[in-house]
C-alpha positions as CSV (number, residue, x, y, z in Angstrom):
1,M,-24.5,-40.1,-9.4
2,K,-24.6,-37.3,-12.0
3,V,-27.4,-35.6,-10.1
4,V,-25.4,-35.7,-6.8
5,Y,-22.3,-34.3,-8.6
6,L,-24.3,-31.5,-10.2
7,F,-25.9,-30.6,-6.9
8,F,-22.4,-30.4,-5.3
9,V,-21.1,-28.2,-8.0
10,V,-24.1,-25.8,-7.9
11,T,-23.9,-25.6,-4.1
12,S,-20.2,-24.9,-4.2
13,C,-20.7,-22.1,-6.7
14,L,-23.6,-20.6,-4.6
15,C,-21.4,-20.7,-1.5
16,L,-18.5,-19.0,-3.3
17,T,-20.8,-16.3,-4.6
18,S,-22.6,-15.6,-1.3
19,S,-19.4,-15.4,0.6
20,L,-18.5,-12.2,-1.2
21,S,-19.2,-9.1,0.7
22,V,-18.1,-5.5,1.2
23,D,-16.7,-4.6,4.6
24,T,-16.0,-0.9,4.2
25,Y,-17.6,2.2,2.7
26,L,-16.7,5.9,2.0
27,T,-16.8,7.4,5.5
28,S,-17.1,11.1,6.3
29,R,-13.4,11.1,7.0
30,D,-12.7,9.6,3.6
31,K,-14.9,12.3,2.0
32,D,-13.0,15.1,3.8
33,Q,-9.7,13.7,2.6
34,L,-11.0,13.5,-1.0
35,K,-12.4,17.0,-0.7
36,S,-8.9,18.4,0.3
37,V,-7.4,16.5,-2.7
38,L,-9.9,18.0,-5.1
39,L,-9.6,21.5,-3.7
40,S,-5.9,21.4,-4.4
41,G,-6.7,20.6,-8.0
42,L,-8.5,24.0,-8.4
43,E,-5.1,25.7,-7.9
44,S,-3.5,23.7,-10.7
45,E,-2.6,25.3,-14.1
46,N,-3.5,22.0,-15.7
47,L,-7.0,21.9,-17.4
48,S,-7.5,18.3,-16.6
49,D,-6.9,18.8,-12.9
50,V,-9.3,21.7,-12.8
51,F,-12.0,19.6,-14.5
52,Y,-11.5,16.7,-12.2
53,A,-11.6,19.0,-9.2
54,V,-14.8,20.7,-10.3
55,S,-16.6,17.5,-11.2
56,G,-15.4,15.7,-8.1
57,L,-16.5,18.4,-5.7
58,Q,-20.0,18.3,-7.3
59,Q,-20.2,14.6,-6.8
60,L,-19.4,15.2,-3.1
61,D,-22.2,17.9,-3.1
62,Q,-19.6,20.5,-2.1
63,Q,-19.6,24.2,-3.1
64,I,-16.9,25.3,-5.5
65,P,-14.9,28.2,-4.1
66,G,-13.9,31.2,-6.3
67,V,-16.1,30.2,-9.3
68,Q,-15.4,33.3,-11.4
69,A,-11.6,33.0,-10.9
70,I,-11.8,29.4,-12.1
71,C,-13.8,30.5,-15.1
72,N,-11.2,33.1,-16.0
73,K,-8.5,30.5,-15.6
74,L,-10.4,28.2,-18.1
75,V,-10.5,31.1,-20.6
76,K,-6.8,31.7,-20.2
77,L,-5.7,28.1,-20.4
78,V,-7.9,27.1,-23.3
79,G,-6.4,30.0,-25.3
80,K,-2.9,28.5,-24.8
81,S,-3.8,24.9,-25.9
82,K,-6.0,23.9,-28.8
83,S,-5.7,20.2,-28.4
84,L,-9.0,18.2,-28.3
85,D,-8.4,16.9,-24.7
86,A,-7.7,20.5,-23.5
87,V,-10.8,21.9,-25.1
88,Y,-12.9,18.9,-23.8
89,F,-11.7,19.5,-20.2
90,S,-12.3,23.2,-20.4
91,T,-15.8,23.0,-21.9
92,S,-16.8,20.2,-19.5
93,A,-15.7,22.2,-16.5
94,W,-17.4,25.3,-17.9
95,N,-20.7,23.4,-18.2
96,A,-20.3,21.8,-14.8
97,I,-20.0,25.2,-13.2
98,A,-22.9,26.6,-15.3
99,T,-22.6,30.1,-13.9
100,C,-19.5,31.4,-15.7
101,S,-19.7,34.8,-17.2
102,G,-17.8,35.3,-20.5
103,K,-17.1,33.0,-23.3
104,L,-14.7,30.2,-24.2
105,V,-13.1,30.8,-27.6
106,V,-13.1,27.3,-29.1
107,D,-14.6,28.0,-32.6
108,E,-11.4,26.7,-34.3
109,S,-11.5,23.5,-32.3
110,V,-15.1,22.9,-33.3
111,Q,-14.1,23.2,-36.9
112,D,-11.3,20.7,-36.3
113,V,-13.8,18.3,-34.8
114,Y,-16.1,18.5,-37.8
115,T,-13.1,18.1,-40.1
116,M,-12.0,15.0,-38.2
117,L,-15.5,13.5,-38.6
118,E,-15.5,14.1,-42.3
119,K,-12.2,12.3,-42.9
120,K,-12.1,9.3,-45.2
121,D,-8.8,8.1,-44.0
122,I,-9.2,7.6,-40.2
123,R,-6.0,5.7,-39.5
124,D,-4.5,8.6,-37.6
125,V,-7.7,9.2,-35.6
126,H,-7.7,7.7,-32.1
127,M,-10.8,6.6,-30.2
128,S,-10.0,9.1,-27.5
129,D,-10.0,11.9,-30.1
130,L,-13.5,10.8,-31.3
131,Y,-14.7,10.8,-27.7
132,F,-13.2,14.2,-26.9
133,G,-14.5,15.6,-30.1
134,V,-18.1,14.5,-29.9
135,S,-18.1,15.5,-26.2
136,I,-17.0,19.0,-27.1
137,L,-19.9,19.3,-29.5
138,S,-22.3,18.0,-26.8
139,N,-20.9,20.5,-24.3
140,L,-21.6,23.3,-26.8
141,N,-25.1,22.0,-27.6
142,L,-24.0,21.0,-31.1
143,K,-24.3,17.6,-32.8
144,P,-22.3,15.7,-35.4
145,K,-23.6,16.5,-38.9
146,D,-24.0,12.8,-39.8
147,I,-24.7,10.3,-37.0
148,T,-24.7,7.4,-39.3
149,K,-21.2,8.3,-40.6
150,L,-20.0,8.7,-37.0
151,I,-21.3,5.2,-36.1
152,N,-19.6,3.8,-39.2
153,I,-16.3,5.4,-38.1
154,I,-16.7,3.8,-34.6
155,K,-17.4,0.4,-36.1
156,R,-14.3,0.7,-38.2
157,K,-12.2,1.8,-35.3
158,M,-13.4,-0.9,-32.8
159,K,-11.3,-3.9,-33.2
160,P,-11.0,-7.1,-31.1
161,D,-7.4,-6.3,-30.2
162,D,-8.1,-2.7,-29.0
163,T,-6.7,-1.7,-25.7
164,I,-9.1,-1.6,-22.7
165,T,-8.7,2.2,-22.5
166,D,-9.8,2.6,-26.2
167,F,-12.8,0.3,-25.4
168,G,-13.7,2.5,-22.4
169,Y,-13.7,5.7,-24.6
170,S,-15.7,3.9,-27.3
171,I,-18.4,2.6,-24.9
172,H,-18.8,6.1,-23.4
173,L,-19.1,7.5,-26.9
174,L,-21.7,5.0,-28.0
175,A,-23.7,5.6,-24.8
176,S,-24.0,9.2,-25.8
177,L,-25.5,8.2,-29.1
178,G,-28.4,6.3,-27.6
179,P,-29.9,3.0,-29.0
180,E,-28.0,3.4,-32.2
181,G,-24.9,2.0,-30.4
182,R,-26.5,-1.3,-29.6
183,F,-24.4,-3.1,-32.2
184,A,-21.5,-3.1,-29.7
185,F,-23.4,-5.0,-27.0
186,N,-21.6,-8.2,-27.7
187,R,-18.3,-6.5,-27.2
188,L,-19.1,-5.9,-23.5
189,S,-18.6,-9.4,-22.3
190,D,-15.4,-9.7,-24.3
191,A,-14.0,-6.6,-22.6
192,I,-15.0,-7.7,-19.1
193,M,-13.2,-11.0,-19.7
194,Q,-10.0,-9.0,-19.7
195,V,-10.4,-8.0,-16.1
196,D,-7.8,-9.2,-13.6
197,Q,-8.9,-10.9,-10.4
198,V,-6.8,-10.4,-7.2
199,D,-7.1,-12.6,-4.1
200,R,-10.6,-13.7,-5.2
201,K,-11.8,-10.4,-3.8
202,F,-10.9,-7.6,-6.2
203,L,-11.4,-7.0,-9.9
204,Q,-9.5,-4.4,-11.9
205,F,-8.4,-3.7,-15.5
206,E,-4.9,-3.2,-16.6
207,G,-4.2,0.5,-16.1
208,G,-5.5,0.8,-12.5
209,L,-8.1,3.0,-11.0
210,S,-8.8,5.4,-13.8
211,V,-9.1,2.8,-16.5
212,T,-11.2,0.5,-14.4
213,A,-13.6,3.3,-13.5
214,L,-13.7,4.5,-17.2
215,V,-14.8,1.0,-18.4
216,L,-17.2,0.3,-15.5
217,T,-19.1,3.6,-15.7
218,G,-19.1,3.3,-19.5
219,V,-20.8,-0.2,-19.3
220,Y,-23.5,1.1,-17.0
221,K,-24.2,4.2,-19.1
222,F,-24.2,2.1,-22.3
223,C,-26.7,-0.3,-20.8
224,D,-28.9,2.6,-19.7
225,A,-28.8,3.9,-23.3
226,V,-29.5,0.7,-25.2
227,Q,-31.7,-1.0,-22.5
228,C,-29.7,-4.0,-21.5
229,N,-32.3,-4.9,-18.8
230,T,-32.0,-8.6,-17.9
231,S,-28.9,-9.1,-20.1
232,F,-26.7,-6.8,-18.0
233,P,-23.1,-8.1,-18.6
234,I,-21.6,-7.5,-15.1
235,Q,-22.5,-10.4,-12.8
236,N,-23.4,-9.8,-9.1
237,D,-20.2,-11.3,-7.7
238,Q,-18.2,-9.2,-10.2
239,A,-20.0,-6.0,-9.0
240,L,-19.0,-6.9,-5.4
241,M,-15.4,-7.4,-6.4
242,F,-15.3,-4.2,-8.4
243,S,-16.8,-2.5,-5.3
244,N,-14.0,-3.9,-3.1
245,Y,-11.4,-2.7,-5.5
246,F,-12.6,0.9,-5.6
247,L,-13.0,1.1,-1.8
248,S,-9.4,-0.2,-1.4
249,R,-8.3,2.8,-3.4
250,K,-10.1,5.5,-1.4
251,S,-6.8,7.0,-0.2
252,V,-6.0,8.4,-3.6
253,Q,-3.9,11.6,-3.7
254,T,-4.6,13.1,-7.1
255,P,-7.7,15.0,-8.4
256,K,-7.9,12.5,-11.3
257,G,-8.0,9.5,-8.9
258,A,-10.5,11.2,-6.6
259,Y,-12.8,12.0,-9.6
260,F,-12.7,8.5,-11.0
261,L,-13.2,6.9,-7.6
262,L,-16.3,9.0,-6.9
263,S,-17.7,8.4,-10.3
264,A,-17.3,4.6,-10.0
265,L,-18.8,4.5,-6.4
266,K,-21.7,6.7,-7.4
267,T,-22.4,4.5,-10.4
268,L,-22.4,1.3,-8.3
269,S,-24.6,2.9,-5.7
270,N,-27.1,4.5,-8.1
271,N,-28.1,2.2,-10.9
272,K,-31.2,0.1,-11.8
273,Y,-29.5,-3.3,-12.0
274,H,-28.2,-4.0,-8.5
275,L,-27.1,-2.3,-5.2
276,P,-23.9,-3.5,-3.5
277,I,-24.2,-2.9,0.3
278,A,-21.5,-2.5,2.9
279,A,-21.8,-4.3,6.2
280,T,-19.4,-2.9,8.7
281,L,-18.9,-3.0,12.5
282,V,-19.6,0.3,14.1
283,K,-16.5,-0.1,16.3
284,P,-13.3,-1.9,15.4
285,M,-13.9,-5.7,15.8
286,G,-17.1,-4.8,17.7
287,D,-15.1,-3.6,20.7
288,L,-17.1,-5.7,23.2
289,D,-16.0,-6.7,26.7
290,D,-17.5,-8.6,29.6
291,T,-19.5,-5.6,30.7
292,Q,-20.6,-4.2,27.4
293,K,-22.0,-6.8,25.0
294,I,-24.0,-5.0,22.4
295,L,-22.8,-5.7,18.9
296,S,-23.6,-2.9,16.4
297,V,-23.4,-3.4,12.7
298,R,-23.9,-0.7,10.1
299,F,-25.5,-1.3,6.6
300,T,-25.1,1.3,3.9
301,N,-24.4,1.7,0.3
302,L,-20.8,2.2,-0.9
303,L,-21.1,6.0,-0.3
304,G,-22.2,5.5,3.3
305,E,-25.8,6.5,2.6
306,P,-28.8,4.7,4.1
307,L,-30.4,1.8,2.1
308,P,-33.8,2.2,0.4
309,T,-35.3,-0.4,2.7
310,S,-35.2,-1.6,6.3
311,L,-33.6,-5.0,6.9
312,S,-34.2,-8.1,8.9
313,V,-30.7,-9.0,10.2
314,G,-29.9,-12.4,11.8
315,V,-27.0,-14.4,12.9
316,E,-26.5,-17.6,10.9
317,S,-23.7,-18.8,13.1
318,A,-21.1,-17.6,15.6
319,M,-18.0,-19.7,16.2
320,L,-15.3,-19.6,18.9
321,N,-12.4,-22.0,18.8
322,N,-14.2,-23.9,15.9
323,K,-17.3,-24.5,18.0
324,V,-20.7,-23.0,17.2
325,V,-21.8,-20.9,20.2
326,M,-24.7,-18.9,18.7
327,S,-27.2,-19.2,15.8
328,K,-30.5,-17.8,14.6
329,N,-30.2,-14.7,16.9
330,K,-31.9,-11.6,15.6
331,F,-30.6,-8.0,15.5
332,R,-32.9,-5.1,16.5
333,S,-33.2,-1.8,14.6
334,T,-32.2,1.5,16.2
335,T,-33.0,5.2,15.8
336,D,-30.1,5.3,13.3
337,K,-31.6,3.7,10.1
338,T,-28.2,2.3,9.2
339,V,-27.3,0.6,12.5
340,Y,-28.6,-2.7,13.9
341,E,-27.8,-4.1,17.3
342,L,-27.4,-7.6,18.8
343,D,-27.3,-8.5,22.5
344,F,-24.1,-10.5,22.7
345,N,-24.8,-11.7,26.3
346,E,-25.3,-15.4,26.1
347,P,-24.4,-16.8,29.6
348,D,-21.7,-19.2,28.2
349,L,-20.0,-16.7,26.0
350,S,-16.4,-16.1,27.1
351,I,-13.8,-13.7,25.9
352,G,-12.2,-14.4,22.5
353,I,-12.4,-13.6,18.8
354,Y,-15.6,-14.9,17.3
355,S,-16.2,-15.7,13.6
356,I,-19.7,-14.6,12.9
357,V,-21.8,-15.0,9.8
358,I,-24.8,-12.8,9.4
359,S,-27.4,-12.2,6.7
360,A,-29.7,-9.3,6.0
361,T,-33.0,-9.5,4.0
362,P,-35.2,-6.6,2.9
363,L,-38.4,-6.1,4.9
364,E,-40.0,-4.3,2.0
365,K,-40.2,-5.3,-1.7
366,V,-37.3,-3.6,-3.6
367,K,-37.0,-3.1,-7.3
368,I,-33.2,-3.2,-7.2
369,P,-31.7,-6.4,-5.8
370,L,-29.3,-6.1,-2.9
371,L,-25.8,-7.6,-3.3
372,G,-23.5,-8.8,-0.5
373,N,-26.3,-9.1,2.0
374,T,-26.0,-12.9,2.7
375,A,-23.3,-14.9,4.4
376,I,-21.5,-11.8,5.6
377,P,-18.4,-12.8,7.6
378,L,-17.5,-10.7,10.6
379,E,-14.7,-11.0,13.2
380,V,-15.9,-9.8,16.7
381,K,-13.5,-9.5,19.6
382,V,-14.9,-9.8,23.2
383,S,-12.3,-8.5,25.5
384,A,-12.0,-8.7,29.3
385,S,-12.0,-5.4,31.2
386,S,-10.2,-7.4,34.0
387,V,-9.3,-11.0,34.9
388,N,-8.9,-12.8,38.1
389,I,-5.6,-14.4,39.1
390,V,-6.3,-17.5,41.2
391,D,-4.3,-20.2,43.0
392,F,-1.3,-17.9,43.2
393,K,1.7,-19.4,45.1
394,V,5.2,-18.2,45.5
395,G,8.2,-19.5,47.4
396,T,11.7,-21.0,47.3
397,T,13.3,-24.4,47.5
398,D,16.7,-26.0,47.5
399,N,18.3,-27.2,44.3
400,D,19.1,-30.7,45.9
401,Q,15.3,-31.2,46.3
402,Q,15.9,-32.7,49.8
403,T,13.2,-30.5,51.2
404,G,9.9,-29.7,49.4
405,P,9.2,-26.1,48.2
406,S,8.0,-23.7,50.8
407,L,5.2,-21.9,48.9
408,Q,2.9,-19.2,50.3
409,T,-0.6,-18.5,48.9
410,L,-1.7,-15.0,48.0
411,K,-4.9,-13.4,46.8
412,Y,-4.8,-11.2,43.7
413,G,-3.9,-7.6,44.7
414,E,-2.2,-8.5,48.0
415,K,1.5,-8.5,48.9
416,L,3.5,-10.9,51.1
417,S,3.9,-9.5,54.5
418,T,7.3,-11.2,54.9
419,Q,10.4,-10.7,52.8
420,L,11.5,-13.8,50.7
421,K,15.2,-14.8,50.8
422,A,17.1,-16.9,48.3
423,D,20.7,-17.6,47.3
424,H,22.5,-19.1,44.3
425,M,21.9,-22.6,45.6
426,Q,18.1,-22.3,45.6
427,R,15.2,-22.1,43.1
428,I,12.4,-19.5,43.0
429,I,8.9,-20.9,42.2
430,V,5.8,-18.9,41.1
431,R,2.5,-20.7,40.2
432,F,-0.8,-19.2,39.2
433,A,-3.9,-19.5,37.0
434,I,-5.9,-16.8,35.1
435,K,-9.7,-17.0,35.0
436,D,-12.5,-15.0,33.4
437,Y,-14.5,-13.1,36.1
438,Q,-17.8,-13.8,34.3
439,V,-17.8,-17.5,33.3
440,K,-15.0,-18.6,35.6
441,K,-13.1,-20.3,32.7
442,H,-9.4,-20.5,32.3
443,V,-8.0,-17.7,30.2
444,L,-4.8,-18.2,28.1
445,V,-2.8,-15.0,27.6
446,H,0.0,-14.1,25.2
447,Q,2.3,-12.5,27.8
448,A,2.9,-13.7,31.3
449,F,6.1,-12.4,32.9
450,V,7.7,-12.3,36.3
451,R,9.9,-9.2,36.7
452,F,12.7,-8.7,39.2
453,T,13.8,-5.1,39.9
454,N,16.9,-4.2,41.9
455,I,15.7,-1.7,44.5
456,K,19.1,0.0,44.6
457,T,20.2,0.2,41.0
458,G,16.8,-0.1,39.2
459,S,18.1,-2.8,36.8
460,Q,15.5,-5.3,35.7
461,S,15.4,-9.0,34.9
462,V,12.3,-10.5,33.2
463,F,11.4,-14.2,32.9
464,V,8.6,-15.9,31.1
465,A,6.0,-17.9,33.1
466,E,5.4,-21.1,31.0
467,L,1.9,-22.7,30.5
468,D,1.5,-26.2,31.7
469,S,-0.9,-29.0,30.8
470,Q,-3.4,-27.8,33.5
471,N,-3.8,-24.4,31.8
472,S,-1.8,-22.9,34.7
473,Y,1.3,-20.8,34.6
474,K,4.6,-21.6,36.3
475,L,8.0,-20.1,36.8
476,D,10.6,-22.5,38.1
477,M,13.9,-20.7,38.1
478,D,17.4,-21.9,39.2
479,L,18.9,-18.8,40.7
480,G,22.5,-20.1,40.2
481,V,21.9,-20.7,36.5
482,K,20.2,-17.3,36.0
483,S,22.7,-15.4,38.0
484,V,24.1,-13.9,34.8
485,S,20.7,-12.3,34.1
486,F,21.0,-10.5,37.5
487,K,24.7,-9.6,36.8
488,H,25.6,-11.4,40.0
489,A,24.3,-8.4,41.9
490,S,23.2,-9.4,45.4
491,G,20.6,-7.2,47.1
492,L,16.9,-6.5,47.6
493,Y,14.6,-7.0,44.6
494,S,10.9,-6.3,44.0
495,I,8.9,-9.0,42.2
496,D,6.1,-8.1,39.8
497,L,3.7,-10.2,37.8
498,I,2.9,-8.8,34.3
499,I,0.0,-10.1,32.3
500,G,-0.9,-8.8,28.8
501,D,-3.0,-9.9,25.9
502,S,-4.9,-8.5,23.0
503,L,-8.1,-9.6,24.7
504,L,-7.3,-7.7,27.9
505,K,-8.3,-4.1,27.8
506,N,-6.1,-3.2,30.8
507,P,-2.8,-5.1,31.3
508,I,-1.9,-6.3,34.8
509,V,1.2,-5.2,36.8
510,W,1.0,-6.7,40.3
511,H,3.8,-6.1,42.8
512,F,3.3,-9.2,45.0
513,S,6.6,-9.5,47.0
514,D,10.1,-8.4,47.8
515,I,13.0,-10.9,47.8
516,K,16.6,-10.6,49.1
517,L,19.0,-12.4,46.7
518,K,22.5,-13.5,47.5
519,F,25.0,-14.6,45.0
520,S,28.4,-16.2,45.6
521,E,31.3,-13.9,46.4
522,V,33.3,-15.3,43.5
523,E,30.6,-14.4,41.0
524,S,29.8,-11.1,42.6
525,D,30.3,-8.3,40.2
526,A,29.6,-4.5,40.4
527,S,26.4,-3.9,38.6
528,E,25.9,-0.8,36.5
529,P,23.1,1.4,37.8
530,F,19.8,1.0,35.9
531,A,19.7,4.7,35.1
532,D,23.3,4.7,33.8
533,F,22.5,1.9,31.4
534,Y,20.4,4.3,29.2
535,K,22.8,7.2,29.3
536,P,24.9,8.1,26.2
537,K,27.9,5.9,25.9
538,K,31.4,7.2,25.4
539,L,32.0,8.5,21.9
540,I,34.0,6.0,19.7
541,S,36.7,7.9,17.7
542,H,37.7,6.0,14.6
543,T,41.4,6.0,13.8
544,F,42.3,5.4,10.2
545,R,45.3,3.3,9.4
546,E,48.5,5.4,9.3
547,P,50.1,5.5,5.9
548,E,53.3,3.7,5.2
549,P,56.4,5.9,5.7
550,R,57.7,7.3,2.4
551,P,61.2,6.5,1.1
552,P,64.0,9.0,1.5
553,H,64.1,11.9,-1.0
554,I,67.3,10.6,-2.7
555,V,65.6,7.3,-3.5
556,S,62.7,9.1,-5.3
557,L,65.2,11.1,-7.4
558,L,67.2,8.0,-8.3
559,F,64.0,6.2,-9.4
560,T,63.0,9.2,-11.6
561,V,66.5,9.3,-13.2
562,L,66.4,5.6,-14.0
563,S,62.9,6.0,-15.5
564,L,64.2,8.7,-17.8
565,A,67.4,7.0,-18.7
566,P,66.1,5.2,-21.8
567,L,65.0,8.6,-23.2
568,L,68.4,10.0,-22.5
569,V,70.1,7.0,-24.3
570,L,67.8,7.7,-27.3
571,F,68.9,11.3,-27.6
572,V,72.6,10.3,-27.2
573,L,72.4,7.7,-29.9
574,W,70.6,10.2,-32.2
575,A,73.4,12.7,-31.6
576,R,76.1,10.1,-32.5
577,L,74.4,8.3,-35.4
578,G,72.5,11.2,-36.8
579,V,68.8,11.6,-37.5
580,N,67.6,10.8,-41.0
581,I,64.3,12.6,-41.8
582,K,64.7,12.6,-45.6
583,N,62.1,9.8,-46.0
584,F,59.6,11.5,-43.8
585,P,56.6,12.4,-46.0
586,F,55.5,15.9,-45.2
587,N,51.8,15.4,-46.1
588,L,48.6,15.7,-44.2
589,S,48.3,12.0,-43.2
590,A,51.9,11.8,-41.8
591,I,51.6,15.1,-39.9
592,G,48.1,14.2,-38.7
593,F,49.1,10.7,-37.5
594,H,52.2,11.9,-35.5
595,S,50.3,14.8,-34.1
596,A,47.4,12.6,-32.9
597,L,49.9,10.1,-31.5
598,A,51.7,12.8,-29.6
599,S,48.3,14.1,-28.4
600,I,47.5,10.7,-27.0
601,F,50.8,10.7,-25.0
602,I,50.0,14.2,-23.7
603,L,46.5,13.1,-22.8
604,F,47.9,10.2,-20.7
605,G,50.1,12.7,-18.9
606,M,47.1,15.0,-18.2
607,F,45.2,11.9,-16.9
608,W,48.0,11.2,-14.6
609,V,48.0,14.8,-13.3
610,Y,44.4,15.9,-13.0
611,L,41.9,14.5,-15.5
612,D,39.4,11.8,-14.4
613,M,38.8,8.5,-16.3
614,F,35.5,9.5,-18.0
615,I,36.8,12.7,-19.5
616,T,40.0,11.0,-20.6
617,L,38.1,8.2,-22.3
618,K,36.0,10.8,-24.1
619,Y,39.0,12.6,-25.5
620,L,40.8,9.3,-26.2
621,F,37.9,8.1,-28.3
622,L,38.1,11.2,-30.5
623,L,41.9,11.1,-30.8
624,G,41.8,7.3,-31.4
625,I,39.5,7.8,-34.4
626,S,41.7,10.5,-36.0
627,T,44.9,8.4,-35.3
628,F,43.4,5.4,-36.9
629,L,42.3,7.3,-40.1
630,F,45.6,9.2,-40.5
631,G,47.6,6.1,-39.7
632,N,45.7,4.0,-42.3
633,R,46.3,6.6,-45.0
634,L,50.0,7.0,-44.0
635,L,50.6,3.2,-44.3
636,S,48.8,3.1,-47.6
637,Y,51.0,5.9,-48.9
638,I,54.2,4.2,-47.7
639,A,53.1,0.9,-49.4
640,R,52.4,2.6,-52.7
641,R,55.8,4.4,-52.6
642,R,57.7,1.2,-52.0
643,N,55.9,-0.5,-54.9
644,K,57.1,2.2,-57.2
């Protein structure tokens, strides 16, 4: 029982691994788009964009226009910024061009690098600074004074809780030091465990394209430097999922993204550990039909380049409607080394969407194993250039069913010689079936309509022909019930059959009859001409609600007087009783409090007249603080004076 269970688990794992494949590659159109993105980076005043553009164009094997102008720009920009990353980008671009005349003035930055490497306290030294610094020395054909000390610094800086970006810089730095960096080999698997899987098809690190490419290319360079050989940390299925992720990002719009994308794809396509391949249909979904049944599949690396070996390509299975219809068929090679063809012309193959699984094995012995070459799933569409409409019948019958339907038979493409007639007490019946010309099988379509067009007005009414249990289509329409669809407009109509489907290359529009319809006089309604239906409608003018009428002028004045009456009473009482201001303390707190309080009232008046709420609140906040402070001191003063 344990053996059976173990066999089941192993088989499931193998099936899961083999089902991974790459279904796209970097096409010529993609490369042209990346080229335009990189060329725009040459115009940038940012050193990093210039470096990414120069290096990216070289990876595309493209010439760099205006080389000396770029060199002059590097000299100018590096003079403005002495940061390590700016000097790194400038020296790297300078080396990549290799034909610049002049000199980059970076002596001060070189001394800064040596000073950083001699530091005893490295808490403020970042891993990116170490990478940029050592790379600057390498670009200038210099070396660190003490490699052992540098390795010790890296050991001290590498921590289990480092960010994945810091790990990427550290692994690139160690790769440049050669076998001395092998101590970090065990960290590779720990870092790869941080990768995120999406839809069981993509792998990416947190940070997106640039971080994922930084780590991935660093792992390959590190293993080349320390000779990982059989202990390479990236598994085959992981390499395929990384490939799928990078190819899903091939529409990047920045020089940085284009550079990292090309770096990653070039690393995956040119290494000594494995070679992911892309199996793609030459035409979308094969683009086959009942007259052209040659299926073409292209096999390339991720950059669209030919593989280092010829392939033996075969069909493991081809299924249509969950039935196996083909297996063990072989593809043949063509003059194009990347394209293989299969004759898709079995006699019982009908139109439809086929689920095909193919495999490709190398014909020659290869040093680098191919990935994604087994159990490759493909979806192939076999369309019909045309179909045949058979058993077509059309006619009318009474609603009371006392007499059977009077149906006339037509061949596809013909038109009834006599005009049909029907009124609101009758039904219109249309029956037909659709068959494949080649295998004479019934074809089911997504769209089967019968269209009625008023000859006079051009208005149209469209009805769906329903599928029955015999795989035939039928329209049984009660004209009285559907009279609303015709707007109760009697007259002469043309009848068309419309057939459409994703598996039909050319839709069918067949005018098979004319019919004279008559609706009851009570229901008759003047129909709007078809052309007038799409004309601009009358402009709708919106009328706002009229404001309420204002009160008479005398009422407003009376209300104002009543509002001011309490103030008037106050002044009158002051005049009769007298105003005692002897106890008013003429000190700063009293004057300040009353001034601030008066200012608040004035501010409220200004808010009522023209200030908005936000400005009022800002001033009120300031006045409120001063009123509080002065008021607190005034109350304390009054309390002390009473105690005395």
